[in-house]
All heavy atoms as an XYZ file, in Angstrom:
877
protein
N     -42.153     57.622    -31.106
C     -41.461     57.384    -29.885
C     -41.210     58.700    -29.184
O     -40.824     59.669    -29.790
C     -40.109     56.736    -30.170
C     -40.135     55.494    -31.047
S     -40.002     54.083    -29.926
C     -40.773     52.889    -30.963
N     -41.269     58.616    -27.824
C     -41.210     59.858    -27.081
C     -39.844     60.186    -26.618
O     -39.603     61.232    -26.184
C     -42.128     59.853    -25.880
O     -41.816     58.700    -25.037
C     -43.551     59.629    -26.363
N     -38.888     59.220    -26.604
C     -37.587     59.554    -26.151
C     -36.673     58.360    -26.311
O     -37.015     57.322    -26.747
N     -35.373     58.602    -26.007
C     -34.345     57.600    -26.157
C     -34.471     56.464    -25.116
O     -33.817     55.516    -25.340
C     -33.011     58.181    -26.200
O     -32.739     58.744    -24.952
N     -35.200     56.632    -24.130
C     -35.353     55.628    -23.100
C     -36.259     54.513    -23.546
O     -36.285     53.463    -22.911
N     -37.071     54.707    -24.443
C     -37.962     53.662    -24.942
C     -37.297     52.692    -25.858
O     -36.318     53.000    -26.567
C     -39.213     54.282    -25.641
C     -40.150     54.983    -24.798
C     -41.475     55.378    -25.530
O     -41.758     54.640    -26.481
O     -41.970     56.322    -25.229
N     -37.933     51.454    -25.828
C     -37.389     50.455    -26.851
C     -37.839     50.925    -28.174
O     -38.926     51.303    -28.358
C     -37.998     49.181    -26.499
C     -37.093     48.262    -25.665
C     -37.604     46.896    -25.614
N     -39.042     46.690    -25.836
C     -39.599     45.465    -25.901
N     -38.958     44.452    -25.752
N     -40.900     45.409    -26.224
N     -36.996     50.668    -29.121
C     -37.347     50.862    -30.554
C     -37.659     49.668    -31.235
O     -37.161     49.318    -32.390
C     -36.228     51.662    -31.245
N     -38.389     48.805    -30.641
C     -38.681     47.408    -31.194
C     -39.379     47.435    -32.454
O     -39.366     46.459    -33.201
C     -39.415     46.575    -30.156
O     -40.688     47.205    -29.873
N     -40.066     48.497    -32.860
C     -40.622     48.589    -34.117
C     -39.815     48.976    -35.294
O     -40.148     48.858    -36.483
N     -38.631     49.482    -34.964
C     -37.694     49.919    -36.062
C     -37.026     48.748    -36.755
O     -36.731     47.702    -36.192
C     -36.697     50.977    -35.529
O     -35.608     50.273    -34.828
N     -36.723     48.967    -37.947
C     -36.049     47.931    -38.755
C     -34.625     47.637    -38.227
O     -34.169     46.548    -38.134
C     -35.948     48.382    -40.257
C     -35.296     47.442    -41.210
C     -36.050     46.075    -41.267
C     -35.208     47.968    -42.615
N     -33.986     48.774    -37.813
C     -32.639     48.585    -37.278
C     -32.618     47.741    -35.951
O     -31.742     46.887    -35.780
C     -32.003     49.893    -36.981
N     -33.562     47.914    -35.114
C     -33.680     47.188    -33.894
C     -33.896     45.708    -34.219
O     -33.316     44.726    -33.622
C     -34.841     47.717    -33.023
C     -34.906     47.183    -31.597
C     -34.332     47.778    -30.607
C     -35.654     45.995    -31.401
C     -34.393     47.237    -29.304
C     -35.671     45.401    -30.139
C     -35.069     46.042    -29.106
O     -35.118     45.510    -27.858
N     -34.859     45.519    -35.135
C     -35.160     44.048    -35.540
C     -33.901     43.386    -36.215
O     -33.626     42.305    -35.910
C     -36.237     44.021    -36.529
C     -37.582     44.388    -35.901
C     -38.671     44.351    -36.876
N     -39.928     44.809    -36.264
C     -41.067     44.820    -36.908
N     -41.100     44.565    -38.155
N     -42.189     45.324    -36.289
N     -33.134     44.186    -37.009
C     -31.902     43.626    -37.577
C     -30.889     43.373    -36.490
O     -30.241     42.279    -36.563
C     -31.334     44.585    -38.652
N     -30.703     44.164    -35.503
C     -29.854     43.894    -34.444
C     -30.160     42.737    -33.673
O     -29.293     41.840    -33.270
N     -31.445     42.535    -33.405
C     -31.943     41.270    -32.679
C     -31.646     40.112    -33.576
O     -31.275     39.072    -33.059
C     -33.480     41.488    -32.408
O     -33.732     42.691    -31.648
C     -33.971     40.266    -31.710
N     -32.016     40.204    -34.911
C     -31.772     39.001    -35.814
C     -30.198     38.681    -35.806
O     -29.894     37.441    -35.737
C     -32.220     39.359    -37.206
N     -29.317     39.581    -35.938
C     -27.945     39.301    -35.953
C     -27.469     38.726    -34.557
O     -26.695     37.849    -34.521
C     -27.125     40.397    -36.303
C     -26.988     40.744    -37.752
C     -27.782     41.709    -38.380
C     -26.222     39.944    -38.542
C     -27.656     41.926    -39.799
C     -26.076     40.042    -39.930
C     -26.851     41.093    -40.529
N     -27.982     39.281    -33.530
C     -27.617     38.713    -32.143
C     -28.144     37.249    -31.990
O     -27.358     36.369    -31.479
N     -29.394     37.064    -32.384
C     -29.905     35.673    -32.299
C     -29.130     34.654    -33.278
O     -28.943     33.622    -33.041
C     -31.340     35.632    -32.565
C     -32.222     36.294    -31.509
C     -33.682     36.326    -32.033
C     -32.141     35.440    -30.267
N     -28.784     35.155    -34.484
C     -28.091     34.351    -35.422
C     -26.651     33.938    -34.901
O     -26.245     32.819    -34.904
C     -27.882     35.062    -36.741
C     -27.211     34.278    -37.820
S     -27.188     34.982    -39.475
C     -26.692     36.644    -39.233
N     -26.016     34.944    -34.238
C     -24.756     34.675    -33.684
C     -24.881     33.660    -32.505
O     -24.109     32.673    -32.457
C     -24.047     35.923    -33.167
N     -25.883     33.801    -31.693
C     -26.055     32.858    -30.602
C     -26.325     31.453    -31.165
O     -25.788     30.452    -30.549
C     -27.200     33.361    -29.762
O     -26.961     34.513    -29.214
N     -27.302     31.324    -32.126
C     -27.640     30.022    -32.613
C     -26.469     29.404    -33.338
O     -26.200     28.172    -33.176
C     -28.795     30.243    -33.550
S     -30.324     30.558    -32.707
N     -25.645     30.165    -34.092
C     -24.527     29.601    -34.745
C     -23.424     29.153    -33.761
O     -22.779     28.081    -33.963
C     -23.911     30.588    -35.731
C     -24.647     30.797    -37.007
C     -24.044     31.912    -37.775
C     -24.608     29.532    -37.863
N     -23.242     29.916    -32.696
C     -22.289     29.529    -31.767
C     -22.803     28.244    -31.039
O     -21.889     27.332    -30.853
C     -22.104     30.654    -30.598
C     -21.277     31.800    -31.207
C     -21.411     30.117    -29.419
C     -21.192     32.986    -30.364
N     -23.977     28.111    -30.679
C     -24.512     26.878    -30.024
C     -24.284     25.671    -31.013
O     -23.865     24.568    -30.677
C     -25.920     27.006    -29.642
C     -26.109     27.872    -28.433
S     -27.766     27.770    -27.699
C     -28.810     28.555    -29.027
N     -24.710     25.961    -32.280
C     -24.610     24.816    -33.215
C     -23.144     24.345    -33.386
O     -22.870     23.085    -33.461
C     -25.264     25.214    -34.597
C     -25.138     24.181    -35.695
C     -25.887     23.042    -35.559
C     -24.406     24.249    -36.747
N     -25.481     22.267    -36.726
C     -24.588     23.031    -37.477
C     -23.475     25.136    -37.333
C     -24.051     22.783    -38.699
C     -22.873     24.871    -38.507
C     -23.134     23.662    -39.204
N     -22.304     25.311    -33.676
C     -20.908     24.929    -33.874
C     -20.232     24.211    -32.622
O     -19.505     23.294    -32.769
C     -19.981     26.217    -34.263
C     -18.570     25.859    -34.193
C     -20.406     26.636    -35.660
N     -20.650     24.753    -31.370
C     -20.132     24.175    -30.221
C     -20.656     22.769    -29.983
O     -19.860     21.858    -29.601
C     -20.507     25.093    -29.077
O     -19.891     26.386    -29.245
C     -19.900     24.561    -27.712
N     -21.897     22.545    -30.277
C     -22.409     21.201    -30.095
C     -21.967     20.244    -31.193
O     -21.554     19.058    -30.757
C     -24.002     21.283    -30.199
C     -24.531     22.001    -28.868
C     -24.653     19.897    -30.233
C     -26.037     22.367    -28.958
N     -21.743     20.636    -32.402
C     -21.320     19.724    -33.398
C     -19.869     19.496    -33.364
O     -19.346     18.320    -33.430
C     -21.628     20.332    -34.841
C     -20.888     19.654    -35.913
C     -23.149     20.454    -35.110
N     -18.988     20.419    -32.887
C     -17.638     20.414    -32.868
C     -17.145     20.795    -31.493
O     -16.561     21.967    -31.369
C     -16.953     21.108    -33.990
C     -15.493     21.089    -34.062
N     -14.801     19.977    -34.232
C     -14.613     21.940    -33.658
C     -13.489     20.114    -34.226
N     -13.358     21.424    -33.822
N     -17.402     20.017    -30.510
C     -16.873     20.401    -29.153
C     -15.575     19.866    -28.945
O     -15.299     18.650    -28.931
C     -17.832     19.782    -28.114
C     -17.540     20.351    -26.719
O     -16.799     21.333    -26.658
O     -18.029     19.794    -25.720
N     -14.581     20.765    -28.820
C     -13.189     20.416    -28.533
C     -12.668     20.702    -27.170
O     -11.552     20.818    -26.902
C     -12.274     21.141    -29.628
C     -12.338     22.630    -29.553
O     -13.181     23.089    -28.747
O     -11.710     23.282    -30.365
N     -13.657     20.916    -26.314
C     -13.360     21.164    -24.880
C     -13.359     22.621    -24.483
O     -13.365     22.987    -23.326
N     -13.448     23.524    -25.443
C     -13.595     24.916    -25.181
C     -14.980     25.442    -25.276
O     -15.248     26.667    -25.225
C     -12.712     25.714    -26.124
N     -16.053     24.637    -25.357
C     -17.363     25.023    -25.559
C     -17.980     25.821    -24.487
O     -18.841     26.663    -24.659
N     -17.506     25.621    -23.147
C     -18.112     26.357    -22.143
C     -17.847     27.804    -22.178
O     -18.693     28.639    -21.914
C     -17.668     25.730    -20.764
C     -18.406     26.404    -19.619
C     -16.150     26.070    -20.554
C     -19.799     25.936    -19.493
N     -16.713     28.202    -22.732
C     -16.397     29.605    -22.989
C     -17.356     30.264    -23.968
O     -17.794     31.419    -23.791
N     -17.712     29.521    -25.042
C     -18.622     30.092    -26.047
C     -20.034     30.216    -25.470
O     -20.796     31.148    -25.757
C     -18.593     29.290    -27.228
C     -17.273     29.355    -27.982
C     -16.475     28.299    -28.036
C     -16.985     30.464    -28.727
C     -15.264     28.355    -28.722
C     -15.808     30.579    -29.367
C     -14.857     29.483    -29.407
N     -20.497     29.260    -24.591
C     -21.767     29.406    -24.061
C     -21.795     30.559    -22.983
O     -22.807     31.150    -22.813
C     -22.144     28.156    -23.349
C     -22.605     26.944    -24.256
C     -21.980     25.742    -24.239
C     -23.584     27.213    -25.152
C     -22.351     24.763    -25.108
C     -23.957     26.252    -26.125
C     -23.305     25.040    -26.037
N     -20.680     30.916    -22.437
C     -20.617     32.031    -21.540
C     -20.737     33.356    -22.287
O     -21.300     34.289    -21.730
C     -19.237     31.944    -20.681
C     -19.199     30.949    -19.539
C     -17.848     30.880    -19.025
C     -20.328     31.146    -18.566
N     -20.253     33.312    -23.458
C     -20.407     34.534    -24.301
C     -21.927     34.700    -24.628
O     -22.390     35.879    -24.592
C     -19.639     34.446    -25.732
C     -19.929     35.466    -26.634
C     -18.166     34.422    -25.433
N     -22.651     33.698    -24.915
C     -24.104     33.807    -25.144
C     -24.775     34.184    -23.916
O     -25.619     35.136    -23.914
C     -24.644     32.466    -25.703
C     -23.953     32.097    -26.987
C     -26.154     32.490    -25.722
C     -24.349     30.710    -27.458
N     -24.390     33.749    -22.703
C     -24.972     34.152    -21.524
C     -24.767     35.660    -21.230
O     -25.516     36.287    -20.774
C     -24.487     33.298    -20.297
C     -25.112     33.538    -19.071
S     -24.717     32.400    -17.658
C     -23.233     33.228    -17.161
N     -23.461     36.098    -21.538
C     -23.181     37.507    -21.330
C     -24.074     38.393    -22.208
O     -24.469     39.456    -21.812
C     -21.672     37.785    -21.746
N     -24.320     37.903    -23.442
C     -25.254     38.604    -24.322
C     -26.639     38.738    -23.687
O     -27.331     39.871    -23.672
C     -25.339     38.083    -25.706
N     -27.140     37.669    -23.131
C     -28.493     37.664    -22.535
C     -28.482     38.560    -21.293
O     -29.396     39.273    -21.129
N     -27.482     38.400    -20.475
C     -27.400     39.275    -19.245
C     -27.317     40.685    -19.580
O     -28.007     41.526    -19.017
C     -26.214     38.843    -18.313
C     -25.980     39.834    -17.290
C     -26.533     37.480    -17.790
N     -26.489     41.002    -20.731
C     -26.428     42.390    -21.124
C     -27.623     42.998    -21.664
O     -28.048     44.103    -21.428
N     -28.422     42.129    -22.326
C     -29.732     42.606    -22.879
C     -30.728     42.874    -21.760
O     -31.401     43.960    -21.792
C     -30.269     41.536    -23.857
N     -30.711     42.062    -20.699
C     -31.619     42.285    -19.682
C     -31.210     43.452    -18.878
O     -32.034     44.345    -18.382
C     -31.751     41.051    -18.716
C     -32.678     39.988    -19.190
C     -32.235     38.848    -19.693
C     -34.013     40.167    -19.146
C     -33.104     37.853    -20.167
C     -34.935     39.194    -19.562
C     -34.425     38.129    -20.135
N     -29.902     43.611    -18.664
C     -29.412     44.856    -17.887
C     -29.682     46.179    -18.620
O     -29.870     47.109    -17.997
C     -27.836     44.592    -17.726
N     -29.745     46.050    -19.980
C     -30.041     47.237    -20.727
C     -31.581     47.462    -20.824
O     -32.025     48.403    -21.585
C     -29.398     47.109    -22.164
N     -32.361     46.629    -20.318
C     -33.752     46.686    -20.423
C     -34.200     46.743    -21.804
O     -35.262     47.262    -22.264
C     -34.272     47.931    -19.664
C     -34.319     47.794    -18.151
C     -33.227     48.232    -17.420
C     -35.175     47.147    -17.277
N     -33.377     47.896    -16.118
C     -34.644     47.267    -16.032
C     -36.423     46.558    -17.451
C     -35.251     46.780    -14.842
C     -37.028     46.146    -16.404
C     -36.532     46.252    -15.060
N     -33.435     45.997    -22.682
C     -33.684     45.806    -24.123
C     -33.865     47.241    -24.827
O     -34.539     47.315    -25.891
C     -34.950     45.014    -24.362
C     -34.791     43.626    -23.885
C     -35.334     43.269    -22.621
C     -34.145     42.676    -24.592
C     -35.118     41.939    -22.082
C     -33.930     41.378    -24.133
C     -34.444     41.071    -22.867
N     -33.268     48.266    -24.244
C     -33.218     49.548    -25.018
C     -32.132     49.601    -25.947
O     -31.084     49.020    -25.671
C     -33.132     50.621    -23.969
C     -34.287     50.765    -23.053
C     -34.162     51.875    -22.125
N     -35.427     52.004    -21.328
C     -35.333     52.240    -20.012
N     -34.232     52.314    -19.400
N     -36.461     52.295    -19.297
N     -32.277     50.222    -27.088
C     -31.300     50.132    -28.190
C     -29.895     50.608    -27.799
O     -28.893     49.996    -28.228
C     -31.851     50.894    -29.334
C     -33.052     51.594    -28.848
C     -33.509     50.989    -27.570
N     -29.785     51.717    -27.107
C     -28.458     52.233    -26.731
C     -27.697     51.270    -25.812
O     -26.558     51.076    -25.981
C     -28.660     53.682    -26.146
N     -28.386     50.816    -24.870
C     -27.843     49.769    -24.005
C     -27.498     48.495    -24.655
O     -26.431     47.946    -24.368
N     -28.316     48.112    -25.566
C     -28.045     46.847    -26.376
C     -26.794     47.122    -27.205
O     -26.063     46.097    -27.375
C     -29.208     46.468    -27.119
C     -30.410     45.853    -26.363
C     -31.702     45.622    -27.229
C     -29.960     44.451    -25.821
N     -26.719     48.217    -27.772
C     -25.437     48.497    -28.596
C     -24.221     48.454    -27.793
O     -23.252     47.728    -28.209
C     -25.565     49.953    -29.233
N     -24.151     48.947    -26.542
C     -23.016     48.790    -25.682
C     -22.880     47.328    -25.256
O     -21.677     46.825    -25.184
C     -23.269     49.669    -24.422
C     -23.040     51.255    -24.802
C     -23.007     52.010    -23.608
N     -24.251     52.027    -22.755
C     -25.241     52.804    -22.989
N     -25.209     53.702    -23.906
N     -26.379     52.651    -22.235
N     -23.915     46.667    -24.998
C     -23.803     45.223    -24.527
C     -23.253     44.376    -25.626
O     -22.383     43.558    -25.367
C     -25.167     44.716    -24.078
N     -23.744     44.528    -26.830
C     -23.214     43.742    -27.965
C     -21.765     44.014    -28.374
O     -20.987     43.146    -28.683
C     -24.168     43.883    -29.175
C     -25.510     43.385    -29.010
S     -25.616     41.649    -28.463
C     -26.488     41.856    -26.883
N     -21.456     45.323    -28.098
C     -20.013     45.678    -28.301
C     -19.141     44.979    -27.299
O     -18.013     44.376    -27.606
C     -19.807     47.199    -28.227
C     -18.337     47.721    -28.346
C     -17.779     47.396    -29.628
C     -18.312     49.190    -28.084
N     -19.539     44.895    -26.068
C     -18.936     44.238    -24.992
C     -18.808     42.697    -25.353
O     -17.768     42.020    -25.057
N     -19.909     42.146    -25.734
C     -19.903     40.775    -26.150
C     -18.917     40.411    -27.275
O     -18.291     39.424    -27.262
C     -21.242     40.247    -26.468
C     -21.290     38.851    -26.999
C     -22.183     40.305    -25.203
N     -18.837     41.353    -28.293
C     -17.908     41.164    -29.405
C     -16.411     41.246    -28.927
O     -15.627     40.397    -29.382
C     -18.129     42.269    -30.367
N     -16.136     42.110    -27.961
C     -14.828     42.097    -27.407
C     -14.537     40.885    -26.572
O     -13.433     40.248    -26.755
C     -14.712     43.337    -26.479
C     -14.710     44.627    -27.351
C     -13.368     43.305    -25.694
C     -14.786     45.919    -26.599
N     -15.498     40.472    -25.843
C     -15.420     39.131    -25.152
C     -15.089     38.004    -26.000
O     -14.319     37.084    -25.791
C     -16.642     38.867    -24.221
C     -16.584     37.726    -23.433
S     -18.195     37.695    -22.413
C     -17.885     36.056    -21.645
N     -15.857     37.949    -27.117
C     -15.744     36.829    -28.137
C     -14.296     36.898    -28.786
O     -13.654     35.869    -28.883
C     -16.715     37.002    -29.205
C     -16.667     36.004    -30.315
C     -17.245     34.742    -29.997
O     -18.359     34.658    -29.580
N     -16.458     33.691    -29.949
N     -13.880     38.125    -29.097
C     -12.473     38.127    -29.657
C     -11.403     37.801    -28.611
O     -10.456     37.025    -29.003
C     -12.255     39.572    -30.097
N     -11.645     38.129    -27.367
C     -10.577     37.762    -26.354
C     -10.603     36.257    -26.156
O      -9.552     35.636    -25.886
C     -10.842     38.534    -25.063
C     -10.522     40.058    -25.171
C     -10.952     40.728    -23.874
C      -9.004     40.278    -25.444
N     -11.832     35.660    -26.201
C     -11.893     34.263    -26.062
C     -11.194     33.562    -27.152
O     -10.448     32.507    -26.905
C     -13.381     33.761    -26.004
C     -13.656     32.230    -25.784
C     -13.124     31.724    -24.557
C     -15.167     31.970    -25.956
N     -11.414     33.941    -28.383
C     -10.676     33.426    -29.516
C      -9.236     33.457    -29.341
O      -8.416     32.565    -29.622
N      -8.701     34.642    -28.905
C      -7.233     34.808    -28.669
C      -6.724     33.916    -27.548
O      -5.692     33.301    -27.707
C      -7.028     36.283    -28.263
C      -5.481     36.738    -28.186
C      -4.790     36.514    -29.489
C      -5.483     38.193    -27.695
N      -7.481     33.721    -26.575
C      -7.143     32.827    -25.367
C      -7.058     31.354    -25.928
O      -6.165     30.634    -25.512
C      -8.108     32.952    -24.265
N      -8.026     30.924    -26.667
C      -8.072     29.602    -27.175
C      -6.897     29.433    -28.190
O      -6.207     28.344    -28.178
C      -9.371     29.264    -27.890
C     -10.515     29.177    -26.773
C      -9.360     27.909    -28.587
C     -11.919     29.097    -27.354
N      -6.656     30.406    -29.057
C      -5.611     30.259    -30.077
C      -4.246     30.213    -29.429
O      -3.349     29.566    -29.971
C      -5.582     31.339    -31.054
N      -4.026     30.856    -28.301
C      -2.711     30.869    -27.634
C      -2.540     29.814    -26.479
O      -1.504     29.664    -25.813
C      -2.419     32.210    -27.017
O      -3.402     32.567    -26.113
C      -2.283     33.243    -28.123
N      -3.642     28.943    -26.306
C      -3.610     27.940    -25.292
C      -2.584     26.783    -25.774
O      -2.470     26.481    -26.934
C      -4.949     27.346    -25.083
N      -1.876     26.273    -24.755
C      -0.932     25.175    -25.128
C      -1.594     23.990    -25.723
O      -0.997     23.309    -26.593
C      -0.273     24.752    -23.778
C      -0.450     25.996    -22.915
C      -1.726     26.675    -23.359
N      -2.810     23.650    -25.385
C      -3.583     22.549    -25.946
C      -3.732     22.782    -27.432
O      -3.771     21.816    -28.223
C      -4.830     22.315    -25.178
C      -5.721     21.261    -25.753
C      -4.565     22.002    -23.748
N      -4.020     23.984    -27.857
C      -4.394     24.336    -29.221
C      -3.145     24.050    -30.130
O      -3.275     23.758    -31.298
C      -4.828     25.687    -29.402
O      -6.002     25.914    -28.398
C      -5.343     26.011    -30.706
N      -1.966     24.147    -29.562
C      -0.774     23.944    -30.394
C      -0.649     22.482    -30.871
O      -0.042     22.232    -31.885
C       0.475     24.222    -29.550
N      -1.271     21.599    -30.193
C      -1.351     20.156    -30.643
C      -2.321     19.857    -31.769
O      -2.180     18.738    -32.386
C      -1.620     19.252    -29.415
C      -0.523     19.441    -28.374
O       0.585     19.697    -28.612
N      -1.011     19.098    -27.097
N      -3.234     20.768    -31.960
C      -4.225     20.448    -33.018
C      -3.819     21.239    -34.283
O      -3.369     22.353    -34.295
C      -5.599     21.165    -32.562
C      -6.642     20.998    -33.592
C      -6.061     20.556    -31.255
N      -3.744     20.434    -35.401
C      -3.365     21.086    -36.681
C      -4.357     22.202    -37.012
O      -5.524     22.057    -37.059
C      -3.494     19.947    -37.683
C      -3.680     18.690    -36.947
C      -4.166     19.031    -35.557
N      -3.708     23.311    -37.348
C      -4.476     24.608    -37.764
C      -5.457     25.024    -36.532
O      -6.409     25.732    -36.886
C      -5.217     24.403    -38.959
C      -4.311     24.287    -40.191
O      -3.162     24.784    -40.143
O      -4.665     23.604    -41.178
N      -5.186     24.601    -35.385
C      -6.023     24.944    -34.265
C      -6.049     26.350    -33.974
O      -7.204     26.895    -33.711
N      -4.977     27.019    -33.991
C      -4.949     28.507    -33.630
C      -5.576     29.326    -34.693
O      -6.393     30.246    -34.444
C      -3.430     28.960    -33.481
N      -5.330     29.004    -35.951
C      -5.934     29.757    -37.079
C      -7.431     29.528    -37.108
O      -8.295     30.468    -37.386
C      -5.322     29.488    -38.401
O      -5.442     28.104    -38.684
N      -7.909     28.317    -36.819
C      -9.348     28.040    -36.808
C     -10.053     28.804    -35.671
O     -11.168     29.349    -35.780
C      -9.592     26.593    -36.760
C      -9.422     25.863    -38.104
C      -9.886     24.477    -38.007
N      -9.500     23.764    -36.766
C      -9.800     22.488    -36.530
N     -10.567     21.809    -37.313
N      -9.421     21.966    -35.379
N      -9.314     28.791    -34.544
C      -9.993     29.525    -33.352
C     -10.090     30.994    -33.587
O     -11.157     31.631    -33.354
C      -9.123     29.251    -32.150
N      -9.039     31.560    -34.220
C      -9.133     32.993    -34.511
C     -10.118     33.254    -35.699
O     -10.877     34.249    -35.631
C      -7.733     33.490    -34.967
C      -6.657     33.506    -33.828
C      -5.322     33.884    -34.465
C      -7.093     34.413    -32.825
N     -10.258     32.397    -36.636
C     -11.223     32.586    -37.755
C     -12.633     32.460    -37.155
O     -13.472     33.478    -37.446
C     -10.990     31.486    -38.807
C     -12.018     31.574    -39.959
C     -11.824     32.804    -40.827
C     -11.883     30.324    -40.795
N     -13.018     31.526    -36.466
C     -14.303     31.387    -35.935
C     -14.704     32.493    -34.979
O     -15.782     33.038    -35.018
C     -14.591     29.985    -35.368
C     -14.679     28.912    -36.350
C     -13.823     27.801    -36.310
C     -15.648     28.931    -37.373
C     -13.925     26.799    -37.311
C     -15.756     27.917    -38.296
C     -14.954     26.896    -38.310
N     -13.749     32.714    -34.091
C     -14.000     33.914    -33.174
C     -14.134     35.273    -33.824
O     -15.008     36.007    -33.415
C     -12.961     33.867    -32.086
O     -13.145     32.920    -31.148
N     -13.354     35.401    -34.853
C     -13.408     36.708    -35.570
C     -14.791     36.786    -36.295
O     -15.360     37.910    -36.415
N     -15.270     35.660    -36.889
C     -16.529     35.584    -37.608
C     -17.705     35.948    -36.622
O     -18.555     36.798    -36.816
C     -16.759     34.342    -38.240
C     -18.167     34.071    -38.833
C     -18.373     34.943    -40.116
C     -18.404     32.659    -39.086
N     -17.736     35.322    -35.428
C     -18.632     35.580    -34.438
C     -18.591     36.932    -33.842
O     -19.661     37.631    -33.625
C     -18.560     34.486    -33.290
C     -19.006     33.093    -33.748
C     -18.246     32.004    -33.442
C     -20.009     32.852    -34.600
C     -18.499     30.779    -33.815
C     -20.360     31.592    -34.974
C     -19.535     30.512    -34.640
N     -17.389     37.501    -33.705
C     -17.227     38.854    -33.173
C     -17.807     39.841    -34.242
O     -18.359     40.845    -33.802
C     -15.734     39.176    -32.859
N     -17.582     39.540    -35.539
C     -18.137     40.373    -36.531
C     -19.639     40.408    -36.495
O     -20.278     41.480    -36.715
C     -17.611     39.925    -37.899
N     -20.260     39.237    -36.274
C     -21.725     39.201    -36.114
C     -22.178     39.958    -34.954
O     -23.225     40.760    -35.032
C     -22.239     37.775    -35.967
C     -22.163     36.932    -37.283
C     -22.453     35.448    -36.969
C     -23.014     37.473    -38.363
N     -21.520     39.940    -33.831
C     -21.914     40.739    -32.658
C     -21.698     42.203    -32.900
O     -22.503     43.055    -32.451
C     -21.008     40.339    -31.383
C     -21.282     38.975    -30.873
C     -20.387     37.926    -30.805
C     -22.498     38.436    -30.238
N     -20.963     36.819    -30.276
C     -22.281     37.066    -30.023
C     -23.791     38.943    -30.106
C     -23.232     36.327    -29.388
C     -24.763     38.188    -29.577
C     -24.423     36.755    -29.185
N     -20.607     42.561    -33.673
C     -20.408     43.995    -33.961
C     -21.495     44.505    -34.964
O     -21.928     45.665    -34.839
C     -18.999     44.184    -34.632
C     -17.874     44.097    -33.663
C     -16.559     44.112    -34.374
C     -17.877     45.300    -32.621
N     -21.989     43.671    -35.875
C     -23.033     44.064    -36.740
C     -24.296     44.327    -35.886
O     -25.035     45.295    -36.182
C     -23.314     43.041    -37.796
C     -22.079     43.095    -38.833
C     -24.467     43.368    -38.580
C     -22.098     41.874    -39.775
N     -24.574     43.425    -35.004
C     -25.663     43.609    -34.128
C     -25.630     44.895    -33.340
O     -26.618     45.665    -33.250
C     -25.846     42.436    -33.077
O     -26.868     42.604    -32.266
N     -24.350     45.182    -32.846
C     -24.226     46.415    -32.045
C     -24.420     47.696    -32.907
O     -25.065     48.645    -32.441
C     -22.853     46.447    -31.459
N     -23.935     47.571    -34.174
C     -24.086     48.716    -35.081
C     -25.666     48.889    -35.439
O     -26.078     50.054    -35.478
C     -23.342     48.454    -36.386
N     -26.383     47.839    -35.538
C     -27.844     47.954    -35.840
C     -28.520     48.581    -34.692
O     -29.338     49.419    -34.812
C     -28.388     46.608    -36.159
S     -27.901     45.947    -37.785
N     -28.217     48.132    -33.435
C     -28.856     48.757    -32.211
C     -28.407     50.225    -32.089
O     -29.151     51.007    -31.636
C     -28.388     47.916    -30.960
C     -29.143     46.556    -30.897
C     -28.486     45.463    -30.705
C     -30.508     46.574    -30.885
C     -29.157     44.257    -30.604
C     -31.252     45.371    -30.771
C     -30.517     44.288    -30.616
N     -27.147     50.538    -32.420
C     -26.775     51.907    -32.315
C     -27.544     52.740    -33.328
O     -27.960     53.934    -32.969
C     -25.232     51.981    -32.668
C     -24.694     53.410    -32.638
N     -24.480     54.099    -31.464
C     -24.238     54.263    -33.612
C     -23.999     55.347    -31.760
N     -23.842     55.420    -33.019
N     -27.814     52.293    -34.490
C     -28.642     53.008    -35.418
C     -30.077     53.081    -34.986
O     -30.739     54.219    -35.141
C     -28.552     52.260    -36.882
N     -30.649     52.131    -34.297
C     -31.934     52.199    -33.736
C     -32.041     53.154    -32.627
O     -32.997     53.961    -32.468
C     -32.331     50.834    -33.268
N     -30.914     53.257    -31.846
C     -30.935     54.301    -30.789
C     -30.849     55.689    -31.301
O     -31.475     56.645    -30.802
C     -29.684     54.050    -29.799
N     -30.145     55.879    -32.419
C     -30.032     57.231    -33.048
C     -31.425     57.522    -33.590
O     -31.850     58.741    -33.589
C     -29.017     57.247    -34.102
C     -27.635     57.433    -33.652
C     -26.732     57.618    -34.868
C     -25.496     58.236    -34.538
N     -24.576     58.386    -35.690
N     -32.105     56.597    -34.180
C     -33.459     56.837    -34.763
C     -34.559     57.110    -33.746
O     -35.593     57.719    -34.118
N     -34.313     56.637    -32.508
C     -35.356     56.824    -31.560
C     -35.263     58.116    -30.811
O     -36.050     58.429    -29.974
C     -35.377     55.623    -30.482
O     -34.201     55.761    -29.713
N     -34.190     58.891    -31.060
C     -33.975     60.209    -30.367
C     -34.865     61.225    -30.884
O     -35.198     61.387    -32.107
C     -32.548     60.625    -30.378
C     -31.712     59.754    -29.523
C     -30.323     60.166    -29.522
N     -29.479     59.236    -28.787
C     -28.319     58.972    -28.909
N     -27.567     59.682    -29.835
N     -27.604     58.108    -28.313
C-alpha cells in the first residue's frame, strides 16, 4: 500500500471490520423483523447511517473507523431513548431488554470500528 488514503481491503483487520459491521447489520434486521415492537424504524436508521458513513468515508479504513464509532454511539443513544420512553414502561422488562440489545449491537459496532482502526494503522 502506498499511503493511508488507500483502502486496506486486503488486510485481515479490514475484512474483520467489514464482517463485524455486516454481522451487526444482519442481526439488527433479523431481530427487528422477528420482534417488531414499534421501534424498528430507529434500528433501520442505524443501519442506514452505517451505510452512508461507509460511502462518505470512501470505504477507507480510517474513515470507516470513525463512521462505525459514530454508529455505535447512535446505537447506544437509540437504546437509551427506547429504554426511557413512556411506552416501554408498560412492557415487562422492556427497559432492560432495550438496553441489553442496544448494548450488544453497540459492542459489535465498536469491534468493527476497532478493526478498521487497526487496518488504518497497518496501511500507514
